[in-house]
All heavy atoms as an XYZ file, in Angstrom:
690
protein
N    -122.591     53.602     16.650
C    -122.211     54.465     15.551
C    -121.613     55.771     16.043
O    -120.825     56.389     15.340
C    -123.434     54.773     14.685
C    -123.875     53.627     13.812
S    -122.603     53.121     12.685
C    -123.042     53.977     11.228
N    -121.991     56.163     17.179
C    -121.511     57.423     17.715
C    -119.984     57.397     17.885
O    -119.316     58.380     17.601
C    -122.224     57.686     19.031
O    -121.508     58.510     19.851
N    -119.455     56.269     18.364
C    -118.008     56.145     18.526
C    -117.299     56.228     17.177
O    -116.261     56.868     17.045
C    -117.648     54.825     19.215
C    -118.050     54.800     20.681
O    -118.237     55.901     21.251
O    -118.164     53.698     21.230
N    -117.875     55.579     16.206
C    -117.297     55.600     14.865
C    -117.336     57.008     14.279
O    -116.351     57.466     13.673
C    -118.035     54.613     13.954
C    -117.491     54.438     12.557
C    -116.045     53.966     12.592
C    -118.347     53.455     11.784
N    -118.429     57.708     14.473
C    -118.543     59.087     13.989
C    -117.527     59.994     14.686
O    -116.923     60.865     14.049
C    -119.964     59.610     14.212
C    -120.974     59.016     13.273
C    -122.396     59.474     13.584
O    -122.601     60.163     14.618
O    -123.284     59.140     12.803
N    -117.337     59.794     15.966
C    -116.358     60.590     16.701
C    -114.942     60.322     16.183
O    -114.132     61.251     16.045
C    -116.428     60.280     18.195
C    -117.600     60.928     18.905
C    -117.605     60.600     20.389
O    -116.978     59.629     20.833
N    -118.325     61.405     21.163
N    -114.659     59.054     15.898
C    -113.345     58.711     15.373
C    -113.132     59.369     14.008
O    -112.076     59.946     13.746
C    -113.190     57.181     15.251
C    -112.967     56.514     16.577
S    -112.851     54.721     16.461
C    -111.578     54.477     15.280
N    -114.151     59.296     13.175
C    -114.050     59.899     11.840
C    -113.940     61.412     11.966
O    -113.155     62.053     11.247
C    -115.246     59.476     10.964
C    -115.294     60.287      9.686
C    -115.211     57.983     10.666
N    -114.682     61.988     12.870
C    -114.631     63.433     13.069
C    -113.273     63.895     13.623
O    -112.837     65.020     13.367
C    -115.744     63.886     14.028
C    -117.125     63.833     13.382
O    -117.185     63.749     12.131
O    -118.132     63.856     14.126
N    -112.618     63.023     14.377
C    -111.350     63.423     14.975
C    -110.167     63.235     14.022
O    -109.071     63.735     14.291
C    -111.106     62.646     16.268
O    -110.930     61.270     15.983
N    -110.373     62.542     12.923
C    -109.280     62.304     11.968
C    -108.658     63.612     11.479
O    -107.430     63.737     11.476
C    -109.750     61.409     10.802
C    -109.947     59.975     11.311
C    -108.750     61.429      9.647
C    -110.496     59.024     10.290
N    -109.425     64.614     11.060
C    -108.784     65.861     10.610
C    -107.917     66.512     11.691
O    -106.823     67.012     11.406
C    -109.956     66.762     10.229
C    -111.069     65.827      9.913
C    -110.871     64.649     10.835
N    -108.370     66.478     12.941
C    -107.568     67.056     14.025
C    -106.271     66.269     14.224
O    -105.201     66.858     14.414
C    -108.370     67.079     15.334
C    -109.542     68.031     15.278
O    -109.465     69.001     14.479
O    -110.520     67.806     16.013
N    -106.370     64.972     14.193
C    -105.186     64.123     14.348
C    -104.202     64.400     13.214
O    -102.993     64.566     13.439
C    -105.582     62.629     14.390
C    -106.371     62.332     15.667
C    -104.344     61.745     14.287
C    -107.015     60.948     15.682
N    -104.722     64.479     12.000
C    -103.861     64.749     10.851
C    -103.238     66.140     10.927
O    -102.071     66.321     10.575
C    -104.643     64.581      9.546
C    -105.030     63.141      9.196
C    -105.885     63.129      7.929
C    -103.820     62.256      9.024
N    -104.000     67.118     11.376
C    -103.465     68.472     11.529
C    -102.292     68.491     12.509
O    -101.279     69.149     12.259
C    -104.550     69.438     12.000
C    -105.473     69.853     10.873
O    -105.112     69.739      9.706
N    -106.661     70.297     11.228
N    -102.437     67.780     13.609
C    -101.360     67.732     14.604
C    -100.127     67.079     13.992
O     -99.007     67.580     14.113
C    -101.817     66.970     15.871
C    -100.640     66.677     16.782
C    -102.891     67.759     16.605
N    -100.327     65.957     13.311
C     -99.184     65.257     12.701
C     -98.534     66.103     11.619
O     -97.306     66.199     11.544
C     -99.634     63.916     12.137
C     -99.942     62.916     13.222
C    -100.197     61.558     12.670
N    -100.507     60.639     13.755
C    -100.750     59.365     13.579
N    -100.699     58.842     12.364
N    -101.017     58.593     14.594
N     -99.341     66.715     10.768
C     -98.772     67.510      9.681
C     -98.124     68.789     10.190
O     -97.140     69.259      9.620
C     -99.817     67.822      8.609
C    -100.091     66.666      7.698
C    -101.364     66.132      7.586
C     -99.072     66.097      6.950
C    -101.611     65.064      6.734
C     -99.310     65.038      6.099
C    -100.584     64.507      5.988
N     -98.665     69.359     11.269
C     -98.012     70.559     11.813
C     -96.638     70.203     12.363
O     -95.683     70.972     12.222
C     -98.881     71.224     12.881
O     -98.964     70.404     14.025
N     -96.497     69.023     12.980
C     -95.185     68.579     13.446
C     -94.241     68.371     12.267
O     -93.079     68.796     12.296
C     -95.326     67.283     14.242
C     -94.029     66.889     14.939
C     -94.064     65.495     15.490
N     -93.981     64.619     14.336
C     -94.533     63.414     14.258
N     -95.223     62.930     15.253
N     -94.414     62.676     13.182
N     -94.741     67.767     11.229
C     -93.933     67.541     10.025
C     -93.546     68.873      9.400
O     -92.406     69.057      8.960
C     -94.692     66.642      9.021
C     -94.793     65.228      9.587
C     -93.999     66.643      7.667
C     -95.698     64.314      8.790
N     -94.472     69.820      9.379
C     -94.166     71.149      8.830
C     -93.059     71.831      9.633
O     -92.170     72.464      9.067
C     -95.415     72.030      8.819
C     -96.411     71.626      7.735
O     -96.001     70.914      6.784
O     -97.587     72.026      7.842
N     -93.099     71.707     10.964
C     -92.053     72.284     11.803
C     -90.704     71.619     11.525
O     -89.691     72.291     11.391
C     -92.401     72.145     13.287
C     -93.396     73.162     13.804
C     -93.465     73.163     15.330
N     -93.593     71.851     15.934
C     -94.745     71.211     16.167
N     -95.886     71.782     15.849
N     -94.757     70.014     16.730
N     -90.711     70.315     11.423
C     -89.469     69.593     11.141
C     -88.921     69.976      9.769
O     -87.710     70.166      9.599
C     -89.690     68.088     11.222
C     -89.926     67.599     12.641
C     -90.300     66.126     12.706
O     -90.346     65.454     11.652
O     -90.540     65.634     13.825
N     -89.804     70.105      8.804
C     -89.381     70.507      7.459
C     -88.809     71.923      7.480
O     -87.799     72.200      6.830
C     -90.556     70.415      6.482
C     -90.266     70.733      5.030
C     -89.213     69.791      4.467
C     -91.547     70.642      4.206
N     -89.424     72.803      8.228
C     -88.914     74.176      8.338
C     -87.526     74.177      8.965
O     -86.636     74.920      8.530
C     -89.876     75.031      9.159
N     -87.314     73.340      9.981
C     -85.987     73.240     10.610
C     -84.951     72.704      9.622
O     -83.825     73.195      9.561
C     -86.054     72.344     11.842
C     -86.813     72.945     13.007
C     -87.001     71.958     14.163
O     -86.386     70.865     14.135
O     -87.770     72.277     15.083
N     -85.348     71.717      8.837
C     -84.436     71.153      7.828
C     -84.088     72.213      6.787
O     -82.920     72.360      6.408
C     -85.071     69.911      7.169
C     -85.121     68.759      8.170
C     -84.295     69.505      5.909
C     -85.950     67.572      7.707
N     -85.074     72.960      6.337
C     -84.821     74.008      5.350
C     -83.904     75.086      5.923
O     -83.041     75.614      5.226
C     -86.132     74.624      4.871
C     -86.909     73.726      3.934
C     -88.184     74.385      3.458
C     -88.926     73.493      2.491
N     -90.158     74.116      1.991
N     -84.091     75.406      7.189
C     -83.235     76.403      7.844
C     -81.790     75.906      7.901
O     -80.853     76.640      7.586
C     -83.758     76.690      9.248
C     -82.991     77.747      9.989
C     -83.572     78.006     11.376
O     -84.768     77.774     11.589
O     -82.795     78.434     12.247
N     -81.608     74.657      8.276
C     -80.263     74.077      8.322
C     -79.646     74.014      6.923
O     -78.456     74.276      6.745
C     -80.303     72.668      8.935
C     -80.515     72.673     10.420
C     -79.393     73.388     11.146
O     -78.222     73.182     10.855
N     -79.747     74.247     12.082
N     -80.467     73.701      5.937
C     -79.982     73.665      4.560
C     -79.504     75.052      4.126
O     -78.458     75.187      3.488
C     -81.082     73.170      3.626
C     -80.645     73.059      2.188
C     -81.785     72.646      1.275
O     -82.948     72.720      1.643
N     -81.444     72.215      0.087
N     -80.246     76.069      4.493
C     -79.856     77.435      4.140
C     -78.539     77.809      4.815
O     -77.673     78.432      4.197
C     -80.960     78.418      4.543
N     -78.379     77.417      6.071
C     -77.135     77.709      6.797
C     -75.963     77.012      6.110
O     -74.909     77.615      5.874
C     -77.244     77.265      8.275
C     -75.888     77.277      8.957
C     -78.223     78.155      9.019
N     -76.137     75.746      5.764
C     -75.059     74.999      5.122
C     -74.764     75.542      3.726
O     -73.600     75.601      3.314
C     -75.388     73.509      5.063
C     -75.343     72.856      6.411
N     -74.215     72.838      7.193
C     -76.294     72.201      7.118
C     -74.473     72.200      8.325
N     -75.731     71.807      8.308
N     -75.796     75.938      3.014
C     -75.593     76.523      1.688
C     -74.776     77.803      1.807
O     -73.853     78.042      1.025
C     -76.948     76.813      1.015
O     -77.655     75.577      0.865
C     -76.771     77.468     -0.339
N     -75.095     78.618      2.795
C     -74.346     79.854      3.016
C     -72.883     79.543      3.363
O     -71.971     80.201      2.867
C     -74.989     80.663      4.142
C     -74.315     81.989      4.391
C     -74.995     82.770      5.504
O     -75.864     82.259      6.204
N     -74.595     84.002      5.693
N     -72.674     78.516      4.179
C     -71.305     78.140      4.534
C     -70.529     77.681      3.303
O     -69.367     78.044      3.119
C     -71.312     77.026      5.587
C     -71.713     77.502      6.959
C     -71.716     76.373      7.950
N     -72.130     76.838      9.255
C     -72.503     76.043     10.235
N     -72.500     74.743     10.056
N     -72.875     76.528     11.391
N     -71.166     76.857      2.474
C     -70.495     76.386      1.270
C     -70.207     77.536      0.312
O     -69.148     77.578     -0.310
C     -71.318     75.300      0.561
C     -71.139     73.942      1.176
C     -72.194     73.311      1.804
C     -69.914     73.303      1.123
C     -72.029     72.062      2.368
C     -69.742     72.050      1.688
C     -70.802     71.420      2.319
N     -71.130     78.468      0.211
C     -70.907     79.630     -0.651
C     -69.708     80.431     -0.151
O     -68.856     80.849     -0.936
C     -72.170     80.514     -0.689
O     -73.268     79.724     -1.172
C     -71.983     81.720     -1.579
N     -69.626     80.616      1.149
C     -68.490     81.337      1.741
C     -67.189     80.592      1.471
O     -66.186     81.196      1.077
C     -68.699     81.509      3.257
O     -69.911     82.235      3.476
C     -67.547     82.236      3.899
N     -67.202     79.275      1.664
C     -66.000     78.479      1.411
C     -65.605     78.522     -0.063
O     -64.415     78.620     -0.382
C     -66.225     77.030      1.845
C     -66.286     76.793      3.356
C     -66.692     75.346      3.648
C     -64.951     77.104      3.997
N     -66.584     78.465     -0.952
C     -66.274     78.532     -2.381
C     -65.630     79.873     -2.730
O     -64.687     79.923     -3.520
C     -67.548     78.325     -3.211
C     -68.026     76.882     -3.208
C     -69.403     76.713     -3.831
O     -70.109     77.720     -4.058
O     -69.771     75.556     -4.076
N     -66.132     80.964     -2.147
C     -65.530     82.278     -2.385
C     -64.096     82.324     -1.875
O     -63.200     82.854     -2.541
C     -66.359     83.375     -1.705
C     -67.449     83.919     -2.596
C     -68.050     85.191     -2.001
N     -69.434     84.892     -1.704
C     -70.009     84.961     -0.510
N     -69.355     85.389      0.528
N     -71.263     84.637     -0.352
N     -63.862     81.774     -0.697
C     -62.511     81.759     -0.131
C     -61.570     80.929     -0.994
O     -60.420     81.329     -1.223
C     -62.536     81.216      1.294
C     -63.138     82.185      2.293
C     -63.131     81.616      3.697
C     -63.734     82.612      4.677
N     -63.726     82.089      6.048
N     -62.035     79.784     -1.469
C     -61.207     78.941     -2.337
C     -60.883     79.673     -3.632
O     -59.744     79.646     -4.111
C     -61.907     77.587     -2.619
C     -61.245     76.844     -3.766
C     -61.920     76.719     -1.377
N     -61.854     80.358     -4.191
C     -61.634     81.109     -5.430
C     -60.616     82.226     -5.203
O     -59.724     82.443     -6.025
C     -62.949     81.694     -5.951
C     -62.830     82.396     -7.280
C     -62.355     81.501     -8.402
O     -62.663     80.300     -8.388
O     -61.644     82.004     -9.297
N     -60.724     82.916     -4.084
C     -59.764     83.973     -3.758
C     -58.357     83.392     -3.604
O     -57.385     83.950     -4.125
C     -60.174     84.687     -2.453
O     -61.464     85.271     -2.634
C     -59.185     85.758     -2.066
N     -58.260     82.256     -2.926
C     -56.951     81.620     -2.763
C     -56.393     81.155     -4.106
O     -55.185     81.265     -4.348
C     -57.057     80.445     -1.793
C     -57.289     80.823     -0.329
C     -57.552     79.572      0.504
C     -56.124     81.592      0.229
N     -57.249     80.641     -4.971
C     -56.803     80.230     -6.307
C     -56.246     81.418     -7.087
O     -55.214     81.301     -7.766
C     -57.942     79.582     -7.095
C     -58.177     78.147     -6.685
O     -57.297     77.487     -6.158
N     -59.379     77.656     -6.934
N     -56.921     82.559     -6.989
C     -56.439     83.753     -7.685
C     -55.090     84.200     -7.121
O     -54.174     84.535     -7.873
C     -57.461     84.882     -7.573
C     -58.692     84.665     -8.423
C     -59.700     85.784     -8.240
C     -60.961     85.525     -9.039
N     -61.979     86.548     -8.813
N     -54.976     84.205     -5.795
C     -53.717     84.600     -5.168
C     -52.600     83.640     -5.564
O     -51.473     84.061     -5.832
C     -53.862     84.635     -3.650
C     -54.675     85.799     -3.137
C     -54.774     85.760     -1.623
C     -55.591     86.931     -1.105
N     -55.701     86.901      0.371
N     -52.913     82.357     -5.583
C     -51.917     81.356     -5.967
C     -51.485     81.555     -7.412
O     -50.287     81.491     -7.722
C     -52.495     79.947     -5.777
C     -51.578     78.775     -6.078
C     -50.368     78.809     -5.161
C     -52.327     77.477     -5.919
N     -52.439     81.826     -8.294
C     -52.107     82.047     -9.699
C     -51.229     83.286     -9.855
O     -50.258     83.275    -10.620
C     -53.386     82.185    -10.527
N     -51.555     84.350     -9.128
C     -50.734     85.561     -9.194
C     -49.334     85.297     -8.654
O     -48.340     85.708     -9.252
C     -51.390     86.697     -8.404
C     -52.642     87.317     -9.013
C     -53.262     88.305     -8.028
C     -52.320     87.998    -10.323
N     -49.263     84.598     -7.541
C     -47.965     84.283     -6.949
C     -47.143     83.396     -7.870
O     -45.931     83.589     -8.014
N     -47.789     82.441     -8.515
C     -47.082     81.567     -9.443
C     -46.566     82.367    -10.630
O     -45.429     82.176    -11.073
C     -48.012     80.443     -9.922
C     -47.337     79.452    -10.818
C     -46.452     78.525    -10.303
C     -47.587     79.459    -12.180
C     -45.825     77.602    -11.127
C     -46.965     78.545    -13.014
C     -46.088     77.616    -12.488
N     -47.398     83.286    -11.132
C     -46.969     84.136    -12.245
C     -45.782     84.998    -11.865
O     -44.827     85.140    -12.636
N     -45.831     85.574    -10.665
C     -44.714     86.391    -10.185
C     -43.451     85.547    -10.040
O     -42.356     85.962    -10.427
C     -45.061     87.037     -8.844
C     -46.097     88.135     -8.942
C     -46.520     88.659     -7.577
O     -45.939     88.225     -6.555
O     -47.431     89.495     -7.531
N     -43.623     84.341     -9.495
C     -42.483     83.459     -9.315
C     -41.877     83.085    -10.669
O     -40.653     83.079    -10.828
C     -42.914     82.184     -8.571
C     -41.768     81.242     -8.267
S     -42.298     79.780     -7.346
C     -43.330     78.963     -8.542
N     -42.716     82.803    -11.646
C     -42.199     82.463    -12.982
C     -41.464     83.658    -13.590
O     -40.442     83.489    -14.254
C     -43.341     81.998    -13.895
C     -43.921     80.653    -13.499
S     -42.696     79.330    -13.369
C     -42.212     79.165    -15.064
N     -41.966     84.855    -13.355
C     -41.285     86.054    -13.829
C     -39.915     86.202    -13.191
O     -38.926     86.548    -13.855
N     -39.851     85.932    -11.889
C     -38.566     86.009    -11.193
C     -37.602     84.943    -11.705
O     -36.403     85.206    -11.868
C     -38.774     85.856     -9.682
C     -39.448     87.057     -9.048
C     -39.735     86.859     -7.566
O     -39.166     85.915     -6.957
O     -40.515     87.639     -7.013
N     -38.104     83.756    -11.964
C     -37.259     82.684    -12.490
C     -36.711     83.069    -13.861
O     -35.526     82.872    -14.140
C     -38.044     81.349    -12.552
C     -38.273     80.826    -11.139
C     -37.316     80.318    -13.407
C     -39.199     79.625    -11.048
N     -37.558     83.643    -14.691
C     -37.096     84.088    -16.011
C     -36.025     85.164    -15.867
O     -35.042     85.188    -16.600
C     -38.261     84.601    -16.850
C     -39.175     83.506    -17.345
C     -40.335     84.063    -18.141
C     -41.263     82.956    -18.577
N     -42.437     83.452    -19.288
N     -36.220     86.060    -14.898
C     -35.228     87.106    -14.646
C     -33.900     86.521    -14.207
O     -32.829     86.938    -14.678
N     -33.955     85.538    -13.322
C     -32.732     84.888    -12.847
C     -32.056     84.152    -14.002
O     -30.824     84.189    -14.142
C     -33.041     83.932    -11.667
C     -31.843     83.059    -11.336
C     -33.481     84.719    -10.441
N     -32.860     83.494    -14.843
C     -32.289     82.806    -16.003
C     -31.571     83.803    -16.917
O     -30.490     83.511    -17.437
C     -33.373     82.071    -16.792
C     -33.811     80.785    -16.180
C     -34.851     80.113    -17.088
C     -35.263     78.768    -16.577
N     -36.250     78.122    -17.452
N     -32.170     84.967    -17.092
C     -31.550     86.009    -17.908
C     -30.237     86.477    -17.300
O     -29.242     86.684    -18.008
N     -30.223     86.665    -15.982
C     -28.993     87.078    -15.298
C     -27.914     85.999    -15.424
O     -26.736     86.314    -15.644
C     -29.287     87.362    -13.826
C     -30.115     88.612    -13.594
C     -30.485     88.807    -12.138
O     -29.924     88.094    -11.257
O     -31.331     89.657    -11.861
N     -28.299     84.747    -15.298
C     -27.339     83.647    -15.439
C     -26.768     83.627    -16.858
O     -25.558     83.461    -17.052
C     -27.988     82.296    -15.075
C     -28.275     82.240    -13.573
C     -27.117     81.120    -15.509
C     -29.095     81.052    -13.128
N     -27.641     83.800    -17.831
C     -27.173     83.820    -19.223
C     -26.206     84.976    -19.445
O     -25.174     84.816    -20.118
C     -28.363     83.915    -20.174
N     -26.505     86.144    -18.872
C     -25.625     87.308    -19.024
C     -24.279     87.048    -18.347
O     -23.220     87.376    -18.898
C     -26.289     88.551    -18.450
N     -24.293     86.464    -17.159
C     -23.041     86.139    -16.469
C     -22.236     85.097    -17.245
O     -21.011     85.201    -17.350
C     -23.335     85.626    -15.053
C     -23.796     86.673    -14.042
C     -24.233     85.995    -12.744
C     -22.689     87.671    -13.755
N     -22.920     84.108    -17.781
C     -22.243     83.093    -18.572
C     -21.551     83.730    -19.781
O     -20.396     83.420    -20.099
C     -23.253     82.030    -19.016
C     -22.604     80.856    -19.737
C     -23.598     79.759    -20.040
N     -23.903     79.082    -18.767
C     -25.070     78.497    -18.491
N     -26.036     78.496    -19.370
N     -25.257     77.909    -17.336
N     -22.275     84.620    -20.437
C     -21.704     85.294    -21.610
C     -20.499     86.147    -21.201
O     -19.466     86.163    -21.865
C     -22.754     86.161    -22.296
C     -22.255     86.827    -23.553
C     -23.351     87.662    -24.204
O     -24.483     87.675    -23.756
N     -22.990     88.357    -25.259
N     -20.626     86.844    -20.079
C     -19.534     87.665    -19.584
C     -18.303     86.813    -19.265
O     -17.175     87.171    -19.604
C     -19.978     88.450    -18.350
C     -18.995     89.446    -17.755
C     -18.665     90.547    -18.757
C     -19.564     90.037    -16.491
N     -18.539     85.682    -18.619
C     -17.436     84.777    -18.318
C     -16.784     84.257    -19.596
O     -15.547     84.178    -19.686
C     -17.931     83.590    -17.475
C     -18.157     83.864    -15.993
C     -18.797     82.656    -15.333
C     -16.856     84.210    -15.304
N     -17.596     83.887    -20.550
C     -17.056     83.368    -21.810
C     -16.235     84.435    -22.532
O     -15.211     84.135    -23.142
C     -18.168     82.857    -22.706
C     -18.796     81.558    -22.225
C     -19.993     81.121    -23.060
O     -20.342     81.807    -24.041
O     -20.582     80.093    -22.701
N     -16.665     85.689    -22.434
C     -15.927     86.770    -23.075
C     -14.590     87.045    -22.378
O     -13.600     87.396    -22.996
C     -16.767     88.052    -23.091
C     -17.962     88.006    -24.007
C     -18.876     89.220    -23.840
O     -18.577     90.098    -22.989
O     -19.889     89.278    -24.555
N     -14.561     86.905    -21.059
C     -13.361     87.287    -20.296
C     -12.369     86.140    -20.132
O     -11.185     86.402    -19.905
C     -13.784     87.826    -18.938
C     -14.504     89.155    -19.099
C     -14.592     89.852    -17.814
N     -15.260     91.139    -18.018
C     -15.455     91.989    -17.071
N     -15.033     91.740    -15.873
N     -16.060     93.121    -17.330
N     -12.867     84.936    -20.146
C     -11.949     83.805    -19.975
C     -11.213     83.547    -21.284
O     -11.773     83.685    -22.369
C     -12.715     82.547    -19.571
C     -13.266     82.514    -18.141
C     -14.062     81.241    -17.923
C     -12.153     82.613    -17.119
N      -9.968     83.161    -21.146
C      -9.222     82.868    -22.387
C      -9.798     81.627    -23.050
O     -10.232     80.693    -22.393
C      -7.802     82.620    -21.886
C      -7.870     82.440    -20.414
C      -9.159     82.999    -19.953
N      -9.784     81.665    -24.346
C     -10.303     80.527    -25.124
C      -9.202     79.491    -25.224
O      -8.043     79.803    -25.446
C     -10.729     80.999    -26.498
C     -11.715     82.122    -26.430
C     -12.921     81.810    -27.190
C     -13.732     83.073    -27.213
N     -14.985     83.105    -26.902
N      -9.566     78.286    -25.055
C      -8.557     77.218    -25.141
C      -8.768     76.374    -26.365
O      -9.726     76.326    -27.002
C      -8.594     76.313    -23.896
O      -9.885     75.809    -23.735
C      -8.129     77.078    -22.694
């Protein structure tokens, strides 16, 4: 019975060792998760900034296109006024 009692008595120590290893591994996983979450947050911010810049650039480009269209229309009208009508 003594051997059996020793085995039963040693179970908590064995479990503590196993669970402490699991706790360390879990802590490492959580640390890696935090690092990756931070990286994704940084990437999301960069993507959002690029989206804003792209939207502004597209708006500016559309404004320039409208301006060019206006200039073309003005030149067309000028040509129509100066060219003889047939």
